[in-house]
Structure formats: C-alpha cells, structure tokens
C-alpha positions as CSV (number, residue, x, y, z in Angstrom):
1,M,-41.2,-16.7,1.6
2,N,-37.9,-17.2,3.4
3,T,-35.1,-15.5,1.5
4,P,-31.5,-15.9,2.5
5,D,-29.9,-13.0,4.3
6,S,-27.8,-10.9,1.9
7,L,-24.9,-10.8,4.4
8,L,-24.9,-14.6,4.5
9,L,-24.9,-14.7,0.8
10,L,-22.0,-12.3,0.7
11,R,-20.2,-14.4,3.4
12,D,-20.6,-17.5,1.3
13,A,-19.3,-15.7,-1.8
14,L,-16.3,-14.5,0.1
15,R,-15.6,-18.0,1.5
16,A,-15.6,-19.3,-2.1
17,F,-13.4,-16.5,-3.3
18,A,-10.8,-17.1,-0.6
19,A,-10.9,-20.9,-1.1
20,E,-10.5,-20.7,-4.9
21,R,-7.3,-18.7,-4.3
22,D,-6.1,-20.7,-1.2
23,W,-6.2,-17.5,0.8
24,E,-7.7,-19.0,4.0
25,Q,-4.2,-19.4,5.3
26,F,-3.8,-15.6,5.3
27,H,-7.2,-14.8,6.6
28,T,-6.4,-14.8,10.3
29,P,-8.4,-12.5,12.6
30,K,-5.3,-10.3,13.0
31,N,-4.7,-9.9,9.3
32,L,-8.3,-9.3,8.5
33,A,-8.6,-6.7,11.3
34,M,-5.6,-4.9,10.0
35,A,-6.8,-5.0,6.5
36,L,-10.2,-3.7,7.7
37,A,-8.5,-0.8,9.5
38,G,-6.4,0.0,6.4
39,E,-9.5,0.1,4.2
40,A,-11.3,2.3,6.7
41,G,-8.4,4.7,6.5
42,E,-8.8,4.8,2.7
43,V,-12.4,5.9,3.2
44,I,-11.3,8.6,5.5
45,E,-8.7,9.9,2.9
46,H,-11.6,10.9,0.6
47,F,-13.0,13.2,3.3
48,Q,-9.9,14.3,5.2
49,W,-9.7,18.0,4.0
50,L,-13.3,18.5,2.9
51,T,-15.6,20.9,4.6
52,P,-18.8,19.3,6.0
53,E,-20.7,20.8,3.1
54,A,-18.3,19.4,0.5
55,S,-18.3,16.0,2.1
56,A,-22.0,15.8,1.6
57,A,-21.9,16.9,-2.0
58,L,-19.4,14.5,-3.6
59,S,-19.2,14.4,-7.4
60,T,-20.3,11.2,-9.2
61,G,-16.7,10.1,-9.6
62,Q,-15.9,10.8,-5.9
63,R,-19.0,8.9,-4.9
64,E,-18.0,5.9,-7.0
65,E,-14.5,5.9,-5.4
66,V,-16.0,6.1,-1.9
67,A,-18.4,3.3,-2.8
68,L,-15.6,1.0,-3.8
69,E,-13.7,1.8,-0.6
70,L,-16.8,1.1,1.5
71,A,-17.2,-2.1,-0.4
72,D,-13.7,-3.1,0.7
73,V,-14.5,-2.3,4.3
74,L,-17.7,-4.4,4.1
75,L,-15.9,-7.3,2.5
76,Y,-13.2,-7.4,5.2
77,L,-15.8,-7.0,7.9
78,V,-17.9,-9.8,6.7
79,R,-14.9,-12.1,6.2
80,L,-13.5,-11.3,9.7
81,A,-16.9,-12.1,11.2
82,D,-17.0,-15.3,9.3
83,V,-13.5,-16.4,10.4
84,L,-14.5,-15.6,14.0
85,D,-17.9,-17.4,13.6
86,I,-19.9,-14.3,14.3
87,E,-23.3,-13.9,12.7
88,L,-22.9,-10.2,11.9
89,A,-26.5,-9.3,11.4
90,D,-27.4,-10.8,14.7
91,A,-24.6,-9.0,16.4
92,A,-25.6,-5.7,14.8
93,R,-29.2,-6.2,16.0
94,R,-28.0,-6.9,19.6
95,K,-25.8,-3.8,19.5
96,L,-28.7,-1.7,18.2
97,A,-30.8,-2.8,21.1
98,I,-27.9,-2.0,23.5
99,N,-27.6,1.5,22.0
100,A,-31.3,2.1,22.2
101,A,-31.2,1.4,25.9
102,R,-28.1,3.6,26.3
103,Y,-29.5,6.4,24.2
104,P,-33.2,6.7,24.9
105,A,-34.7,9.0,22.3
106,E,-36.2,11.3,24.9
107,K,-32.7,12.0,26.4
108,A,-30.5,11.7,23.3
109,R,-32.5,13.5,20.6
110,G,-30.4,16.3,19.1
111,R,-27.5,15.7,21.5
112,H,-24.0,14.3,20.8
113,E,-22.9,13.4,24.3
114,K,-21.9,9.9,25.2
115,Y,-24.6,7.9,27.0
116,D,-23.0,8.3,30.4
117,K,-23.2,12.1,30.0
118,L,-26.9,12.4,29.0
C-alpha cells in the first residue's frame, strides 16, 4: 500500500489555507524565514531560565504550550520548503546521510565535539 507522506499532506493543507486567505503574496522566502525564526524564539522562551532537569519535566500545560509553538515552527518550515520547491523529507534524509558520514558512531558516541574535532 502506497500512502501519501504526511509532510506532503501537511504541505498541501498549508497551500490551501494560504490560498483561501490570499496570503501567497506575503509568503515570500524572506518573510517565511523570519516568521520561522520568530516562532523558534517562542519555543526557546519556554526553556530560557529552566534547569536541564526542569526542562525535561514540563507540566501538562507547559507541554501543550510548547507543542503549539513547535507546531508553528513546523508549519512555517513546511511552507518555506514548499515556496522554495524543496521536498523536505528528501532533504532531511540527505542531511542525515551527510551527518552519518561526518559523525561515525565509533568516533562520535558520547561526544559533543563538531565533526572536524573528532
């Protein structure tokens, strides 16, 4: 069975959402990238002054707030990729392969250094 990729379904839903509102005119790569950065900043705000332990133990309410901010990041990311005609899942798979080559498990396991310092 061949099921559609969920990112492609999301992309199509976002296209329709923007078209219904005549927002394509505002969805330039610059504007979408800026909106994406702003939403990522809103995710960061939830963790800014938390300890590592507190950041891993969010309340149900905090988790819901973070979930909605992450959704905003995802939506802008998917829309930006669409406007730039980038198939996001394919790009992510390519990047994962690049990172696997840069960070071989036998060298990188348990280490935080950048690939050129391993």
